[in-house]
Structure formats: structure tokens, C-alpha cells
C-alpha positions as CSV (number, residue, x, y, z in Angstrom):
1,M,-0.1,-0.1,0.5
2,S,1.5,3.4,-1.4
3,R,2.1,6.1,1.6
4,R,-0.8,8.0,-0.4
5,H,-3.1,5.4,-0.4
6,A,-2.6,4.5,3.7
7,K,-2.7,8.2,4.2
8,S,-6.2,8.5,2.3
9,H,-7.6,4.8,3.9
10,L,-6.5,6.8,7.9
11,L,-8.5,10.0,6.5
12,Q,-11.4,8.2,5.4
13,A,-11.9,5.9,8.7
14,S,-10.9,8.8,11.0
15,R,-14.3,10.9,9.3
16,G,-16.5,7.1,10.2
17,C,-15.6,7.4,14.0
18,L,-15.8,11.3,13.9
19,L,-19.7,10.3,12.3
20,L,-20.1,8.0,14.8
21,L,-19.3,10.2,18.1
22,L,-21.1,13.1,16.9
23,P,-24.5,11.5,17.3
24,L,-22.7,10.2,21.3
25,L,-21.6,13.5,21.8
26,A,-25.1,15.1,20.8
27,L,-26.5,12.3,23.0
28,G,-24.2,13.4,26.1
29,L,-24.8,17.0,25.7
30,S,-28.7,16.9,25.2
31,S,-27.9,15.1,28.7
32,S,-26.5,17.1,29.9
33,A,-28.3,20.2,29.4
34,G,-31.1,17.8,30.3
35,A,-29.7,17.4,33.9
36,Q,-29.4,21.3,34.2
37,H,-32.7,22.0,33.1
38,H,-34.0,19.1,36.2
39,A,-31.3,20.7,38.4
40,P,-33.5,24.0,39.9
41,K,-36.1,21.5,40.0
42,L,-34.6,19.3,42.1
43,A,-32.9,22.0,44.3
44,R,-36.5,23.3,45.4
45,E,-37.8,20.2,45.6
46,Q,-34.9,20.1,48.5
47,I,-35.6,23.8,49.9
48,Q,-39.1,22.7,50.0
49,N,-38.0,19.9,52.0
50,L,-35.9,22.1,54.2
51,E,-38.5,25.2,54.6
52,Q,-40.6,21.7,56.4
53,Q,-38.0,21.2,58.5
54,W,-37.4,24.6,59.6
55,R,-40.9,25.0,60.2
56,T,-40.8,21.7,62.4
57,A,-38.0,22.7,64.1
58,T,-38.8,25.8,65.1
59,L,-42.2,24.6,66.3
60,A,-40.9,22.1,68.5
61,G,-38.2,24.6,70.3
62,D,-35.8,21.9,68.4
63,A,-31.9,23.5,68.8
64,S,-30.1,20.5,67.4
65,A,-32.2,20.4,64.3
66,M,-32.0,24.1,64.2
67,D,-28.3,23.8,64.7
68,K,-27.7,21.8,61.3
69,L,-29.9,23.9,59.0
70,L,-28.4,26.6,59.7
71,A,-25.1,28.3,58.4
72,E,-21.9,28.7,60.6
73,D,-22.0,32.5,59.4
74,Y,-26.3,32.8,59.5
75,V,-27.6,36.3,60.1
76,G,-30.8,36.9,60.4
77,I,-32.8,40.2,61.7
78,S,-36.2,40.2,63.1
79,W,-39.2,42.3,62.5
80,T,-38.2,44.1,65.4
81,G,-34.7,44.5,63.6
82,Q,-32.9,42.5,65.9
83,V,-29.8,41.1,63.8
84,N,-28.7,37.7,65.5
85,T,-26.2,34.7,64.8
86,K,-26.6,31.6,64.6
87,A,-24.9,30.6,67.8
88,M,-27.6,33.8,69.5
89,Q,-30.6,32.2,67.7
90,L,-29.4,28.9,69.2
91,D,-29.6,30.1,72.4
92,R,-33.0,32.2,71.6
93,I,-34.2,28.9,70.7
94,R,-32.3,26.6,73.8
95,T,-33.4,29.3,76.8
96,R,-37.1,29.7,75.0
97,T,-36.4,33.7,74.6
98,V,-38.2,33.2,71.4
99,V,-41.4,30.5,71.0
100,V,-43.6,29.6,68.4
101,Q,-46.7,27.8,69.2
102,Q,-48.0,27.9,65.7
103,M,-47.3,29.0,61.8
104,D,-49.4,28.8,58.8
105,L,-47.5,29.1,55.9
106,S,-49.1,30.4,52.6
107,D,-47.6,32.4,49.7
108,T,-43.9,30.5,48.9
109,K,-41.8,31.1,46.2
110,I,-38.9,29.4,45.7
111,K,-36.1,30.8,43.4
112,V,-32.8,29.5,42.8
113,V,-30.1,30.7,41.2
114,G,-26.9,28.6,41.3
115,P,-25.7,27.3,44.4
116,V,-27.9,30.2,45.7
117,A,-31.9,29.5,46.7
118,I,-34.4,32.8,48.3
119,V,-37.8,31.5,49.5
120,T,-40.4,34.0,50.4
121,T,-43.0,33.3,52.3
122,R,-45.9,34.8,54.2
123,A,-46.2,33.5,58.1
124,T,-49.3,33.6,60.1
125,V,-47.2,33.1,63.5
126,K,-48.7,32.9,66.9
127,G,-46.3,33.0,70.0
128,T,-43.6,34.7,72.3
129,N,-40.7,36.7,72.3
130,D,-38.5,38.1,75.3
131,G,-42.2,37.7,76.7
132,S,-43.9,39.9,74.5
133,D,-46.6,38.4,72.2
134,I,-45.3,38.4,68.7
135,A,-48.7,36.8,67.1
136,G,-49.4,38.4,63.6
137,D,-48.9,38.4,60.2
138,F,-45.6,38.5,58.1
139,R,-43.5,38.0,55.1
140,Y,-40.2,37.0,55.4
141,T,-37.0,36.0,53.4
142,R,-34.7,32.9,53.9
143,V,-31.6,32.6,51.9
144,Y,-30.3,29.2,51.6
145,Q,-26.3,28.3,49.8
146,R,-25.4,25.4,48.8
147,V,-22.6,24.0,50.4
148,P,-19.2,21.2,48.8
149,S,-20.8,18.1,50.6
150,G,-24.1,19.5,48.1
151,G,-26.3,20.1,51.1
152,W,-27.8,23.5,51.5
153,R,-27.3,25.8,54.4
154,I,-29.9,28.8,55.7
155,T,-27.3,31.5,55.2
156,N,-30.1,35.0,56.1
157,F,-33.1,35.4,57.2
158,E,-35.7,38.5,57.7
159,A,-38.6,39.1,58.7
160,T,-41.6,42.2,58.4
161,R,-44.6,42.5,60.0
162,I,-47.7,42.9,57.6
163,P,-49.2,45.9,58.9
164,S,-53.1,45.0,59.9
165,G,-55.7,46.1,57.9
166,E,-57.1,45.0,54.2
167,R,-55.4,47.3,52.1
168,M,-52.1,45.5,52.8
169,H,-53.8,41.9,52.0
170,R,-54.7,42.6,48.7
171,H,-51.3,44.4,47.1
172,E,-53.2,47.4,46.2
173,P,-51.0,51.0,45.8
174,P,-52.2,52.8,49.0
175,P,-55.4,55.4,48.5
176,T,-53.6,59.1,47.5
């Protein structure tokens, strides 16, 4: 076989291999795209589960469960403007400084952006904080961050009391 003929044969074989590999590469890319498409859905399901764990731990006053949910750099801001670190929040739970007897959640929205999930929810709460009644309606934002192990931890929390009155509940602009 001449060199020219051998090169031609090698080129044809290479083209044949490439033609066989292209569909496999396309299949791999489409399954990767499919996995990326399903990733936010899976993340939202994981966050929904963690939100339920958080609610259960809050109602039970379970500092151990809450410890597993909160990131080491957690910062929470209460509806009164009080800033709490993870250690402070766990202490408030252990000492029963904050006690939540009832919590009904609605209008929950979960937005996943890469390794961050942002949850907004409306909560109707009954309980006490430093012995004072905290019954009422609130909106809160909770931020989760994916950790290297693949799980999620709560990094931030902020709550705002919803003023009483129908106008504020219907999301209408204030009267002029």
C-alpha cells in the first residue's frame, strides 16, 4: 500500500469514527442540558423539604435540628430589627426566649440561582419573643446556600410584620 493510499484510508477511517461519535456527543450534551434543566426543580424540592424541617424545628423549639439547618455565618434579622448570629439564634431557642406555638405558611416562592436559593413566604404566627406577644402576619425572606457536600444551609433570614388592614393584604397601592 502506498503512503498516499494509506493516508487516504486513515482519513476515511477518521471520518467514519467522527460520524459515529457525533451522535454520541450530541446525546451526551443533551442529557447534560436535561440534567441542568432538572437541577433547579430538584433544588426547589430540596428547599421545600428544608423549609418544612425549619418549620418543624421552630415549632418544637428544637435547637439541635436548627443547628443543622443554619450556616456558621448565619445572620437573621427579626421584624423588630434585632440582628442574630447562629449562636445567638440557637441560644434564643434553647432558653425559650423565642417560642412559636403556631405557624401557618402560604404564598411560598422559591427562586434558585446557581448555588443560592431565595425563599419568600407569608407566615401567620402565634408565639412570644422575650415574653412579648408576636402574633400576627409576616413576610419573610430566607436565603440558602449550597455547601460543598451538596446540601443546603440557611445563611440569611429577614422578617417583616405585615400591617393589619385589608388594603395591605390585597396588594393594592395606597390611596392618594
